[in-house]
C-alpha positions as CSV (number, residue, x, y, z in Angstrom):
1,M,78.4,43.5,127.4
2,P,77.2,46.9,128.8
3,V,75.5,49.6,126.7
4,L,75.8,53.2,127.8
5,A,73.4,55.8,126.6
6,H,75.3,59.1,126.3
7,I,73.7,62.5,126.3
8,S,75.2,66.0,126.9
9,D,74.6,69.7,126.9
10,T,70.8,69.7,127.6
11,H,71.0,73.4,128.8
12,F,67.8,73.3,130.7
13,D,66.7,76.9,131.0
14,G,63.2,76.7,132.4
15,G,61.7,76.9,129.0
16,E,59.7,74.3,127.0
17,R,62.1,74.0,124.1
18,S,65.0,72.6,126.1
19,A,62.7,70.3,128.1
20,E,61.0,69.0,125.0
21,R,64.2,68.1,123.3
22,A,65.5,66.3,126.4
23,R,62.2,64.4,126.7
24,R,62.6,63.2,123.1
25,A,66.0,61.8,124.0
26,M,64.9,60.2,127.2
27,D,61.8,58.7,125.6
28,Y,64.0,57.0,122.9
29,I,66.3,55.7,125.6
30,A,63.4,54.3,127.6
31,R,62.3,52.2,124.6
32,M,65.7,50.5,124.3
33,R,65.8,46.8,125.2
34,T,69.2,47.1,126.8
35,V,70.7,50.2,128.5
36,D,72.8,49.9,131.6
37,A,73.1,53.6,132.4
38,V,72.6,57.1,131.0
39,V,75.8,59.2,131.1
40,H,75.3,62.9,131.0
41,T,78.5,64.7,130.3
42,G,77.6,68.2,131.5
43,D,76.0,71.5,130.9
44,V,72.8,70.0,132.4
45,A,71.5,73.5,133.1
46,D,72.1,76.7,131.3
47,K,72.6,79.1,134.2
48,G,72.9,76.6,137.1
49,T,69.7,77.7,139.0
50,A,67.6,75.6,141.3
51,Q,64.7,75.9,139.0
52,E,66.7,74.6,136.0
53,Y,67.9,71.6,138.0
54,A,64.3,70.9,139.2
55,Q,63.2,70.9,135.5
56,A,66.1,68.6,134.7
57,R,65.3,66.2,137.5
58,R,61.7,65.8,136.3
59,T,62.7,65.4,132.7
60,L,65.8,63.1,133.0
61,R,64.0,60.6,135.3
62,C,64.8,57.0,134.1
63,A,64.8,53.4,135.1
64,V,68.6,53.0,135.0
65,P,71.3,54.9,136.8
66,L,71.9,58.5,135.7
67,L,75.6,59.4,135.8
68,V,76.3,63.1,135.7
69,C,79.4,65.2,135.1
70,P,79.2,69.0,135.7
71,G,79.9,71.3,132.8
72,N,81.0,74.9,132.6
73,H,77.4,76.1,132.7
74,D,76.6,74.0,135.8
75,V,76.9,75.1,139.4
76,R,78.2,72.3,141.6
77,A,76.3,73.1,144.8
78,A,72.9,73.5,143.0
79,L,73.4,70.4,140.9
80,R,74.2,68.4,144.0
81,E,71.2,69.6,145.9
82,H,68.5,70.0,143.3
83,L,69.3,67.2,140.8
84,L,71.2,64.6,142.7
85,D,69.5,65.1,146.1
86,E,72.8,65.4,147.9
87,A,74.1,67.8,150.4
88,S,75.2,71.1,148.8
89,G,78.9,71.6,148.5
90,P,81.5,73.5,146.3
91,G,84.0,70.7,145.7
92,P,84.5,68.7,142.5
93,L,81.7,66.2,141.8
94,D,83.6,62.9,141.1
95,R,81.9,59.5,141.3
96,V,82.8,55.9,140.7
97,H,80.0,53.7,139.3
98,H,80.3,49.9,139.3
99,L,78.0,48.6,136.6
100,P,77.5,45.0,135.4
101,G,80.6,44.3,133.2
102,A,82.2,47.8,133.4
103,T,83.1,50.7,135.7
104,V,82.3,54.3,134.8
105,I,84.2,57.1,136.6
106,T,82.5,60.5,136.2
107,C,85.0,63.3,136.6
108,D,84.4,67.0,137.2
109,T,86.3,69.3,134.8
110,S,84.4,72.4,135.6
111,V,86.2,75.4,136.9
112,P,83.8,77.8,138.8
113,E,83.0,80.9,136.8
114,E,85.3,79.8,133.9
115,P,84.3,78.4,130.5
116,W,87.4,76.2,130.1
117,G,88.0,73.0,132.1
118,R,90.6,71.0,134.0
119,L,90.8,67.9,136.2
120,E,92.0,68.8,139.7
121,E,94.7,66.8,141.3
122,D,92.3,65.3,143.8
123,T,90.1,64.1,140.9
124,L,93.1,62.5,139.2
125,D,94.2,60.9,142.5
126,T,90.7,59.3,142.7
127,V,90.9,58.0,139.2
128,E,94.4,56.6,139.7
129,A,93.4,54.9,143.0
130,E,90.3,53.3,141.4
131,L,92.3,52.1,138.4
132,R,94.9,50.6,140.7
133,R,92.3,48.4,142.4
134,T,90.4,47.5,139.2
135,P,91.1,44.1,137.7
136,A,92.9,44.3,134.3
137,D,90.0,42.5,132.6
138,T,87.3,45.0,133.8
139,P,86.7,47.8,131.3
140,V,86.8,51.3,132.7
141,V,85.2,54.3,131.0
142,L,86.1,57.9,132.0
143,A,83.5,60.6,131.5
144,F,84.0,64.4,131.8
145,H,82.6,67.5,130.1
146,H,85.6,69.2,128.4
147,P,87.6,67.4,125.8
148,P,91.3,67.3,126.4
149,V,92.2,67.9,122.8
150,E,91.3,70.3,120.0
151,L,88.6,69.2,117.7
152,G,88.5,71.8,115.0
153,S,86.0,74.2,116.6
154,D,86.6,77.9,116.8
155,D,83.9,78.0,119.5
156,T,85.1,75.3,121.9
157,D,88.8,74.6,121.2
158,P,89.9,77.8,123.1
159,I,87.9,76.6,126.2
160,R,88.8,72.9,126.1
161,Q,90.3,70.9,129.0
162,R,93.7,72.2,130.0
163,G,96.6,70.6,131.9
164,E,95.8,67.2,130.3
165,Q,99.4,65.8,130.6
166,R,98.8,63.8,133.8
167,L,95.5,62.4,132.4
168,A,97.4,61.3,129.2
169,E,100.1,59.6,131.3
170,L,97.6,57.9,133.5
171,V,95.5,56.6,130.7
172,G,98.5,55.5,128.7
173,R,99.7,53.1,131.4
174,R,96.3,51.7,132.5
175,P,94.9,49.3,129.9
176,Q,91.6,49.0,131.8
177,V,90.6,52.4,130.3
178,V,88.8,51.5,127.1
179,A,87.3,54.9,126.3
180,M,86.7,58.4,127.4
181,L,83.4,60.2,127.0
182,C,82.8,64.0,126.9
183,G,80.5,66.7,125.6
184,H,81.0,70.5,125.4
185,V,81.5,70.7,121.6
186,H,77.8,70.4,120.6
187,S,78.8,68.1,117.8
188,A,79.0,64.3,117.5
189,A,82.7,63.4,117.1
190,A,85.2,60.6,117.6
191,T,88.9,60.9,118.0
192,T,91.7,59.5,120.2
193,F,93.5,60.7,123.3
194,A,96.5,58.9,124.8
195,G,95.9,56.1,122.3
196,R,92.3,55.4,123.4
197,P,88.9,56.4,121.9
198,L,87.6,59.9,122.9
199,L,83.9,59.9,122.1
200,V,82.0,63.2,122.0
201,A,78.3,63.2,122.6
202,P,76.1,65.4,120.4
203,A,74.4,68.2,122.3
204,V,70.7,67.7,123.0
205,A,70.1,71.5,123.0
206,S,71.7,72.5,119.7
207,T,74.5,71.6,117.2
208,L,77.5,73.8,116.4
209,R,79.1,73.8,113.0
210,T,82.7,72.9,112.5
211,D,85.0,75.5,111.1
212,W,84.9,74.1,107.6
213,E,81.2,73.7,107.2
214,P,78.9,76.1,105.2
215,A,77.0,78.7,107.2
216,D,73.8,76.5,107.2
217,G,75.6,73.2,107.6
218,A,74.7,72.1,111.1
219,G,71.0,72.8,111.4
220,G,70.0,73.4,107.8
221,A,68.1,76.5,107.0
222,G,66.7,76.7,110.5
223,G,70.2,77.0,112.1
224,A,71.9,75.1,114.9
225,H,68.9,75.2,117.2
226,E,66.8,73.3,114.7
227,A,69.2,70.4,114.2
228,P,67.9,67.0,115.3
229,V,68.2,65.8,118.8
230,M,71.0,63.2,119.0
231,I,72.2,60.5,121.3
232,A,75.3,58.3,121.4
233,F,75.1,54.6,122.4
234,H,78.4,53.0,123.4
235,H,78.5,49.2,123.4
236,I,81.4,47.6,125.3
237,G,82.2,44.2,123.8
238,A,83.5,41.1,125.6
239,D,87.0,42.0,124.4
240,G,86.7,45.5,125.8
241,R,86.3,47.1,122.4
242,V,83.9,50.1,122.3
243,T,81.5,50.6,119.4
244,T,79.5,53.8,119.2
245,H,76.2,54.3,117.4
246,Y,74.8,57.8,117.0
247,R,71.1,58.3,116.6
248,A,69.0,61.3,115.7
249,V,65.6,61.2,117.4
C-alpha cells in the first residue's frame, strides 16, 4: 500500500525564502514513517538557471526516490544536468518509475518558452505502451505539471494543459490508472478527469486565491506568499483506491 508525498511549485530562485519553505516540506516528509517516493509536479525552479537547480538539489535531497516533472518555469536541459545529474538535452523529460505496489509515470507537459502545457505525442505513446504491459491489478499514477481541466482560476485556467483529448481517451480505457497528479495552480484541489481522480498539490512557494475568495483569503493579511507551506500525501489502498491527505507544515 504505497504512500506518495506530493509537492509542487517550489520556485527555487537562489534566495533563502524559497529554500526555507522547501526545507520545511522536506523535513516533514523525512519524519514520516512510510513514504515510498516524493513526486514533484514541476516549477522546481523560477527561471530555470543552473544555480537554481543546484539549490534545489541540495534542498530536495531525500532517502526515497525523487520523481520530477518539468513545469513551465523549468528548463529541460538545465533540470536534467543540474538536478537529475543526467546528460543535457532539450526533449521531453518522461520517466517510468516502478515502486513497490504501484507504477508512477512522470510526464512532461512543458512547452519551451510558453506558460501553457501539452503532452507531446511521443509522451502519450510512452504512457500507452507502459499501460499496455502493466498488469491490470497494478495501480498506475500519472503525474504532470499542467492540469488538463479548468479549475476556477483566472490565473491558471488560460494556461492549463491543452490538447487533452487523447489523454482522456487513453485513461478512460485503462483501468490501471487510479489517479493523476499535477501542480501549476498554487492551490490544493481535487477533481476528476476522464472519470479518475485529478489531485492538485498545493504550491510550496505560495498560494493563489480562487476567483470567488476575498482579497485576503489565501494568505490572510500577509498575502499569498505568507500562506502555510503545504504537502499532499496520496495513499494507494489494496483495492487501488487513492486517499489524499493535505498537510500544512
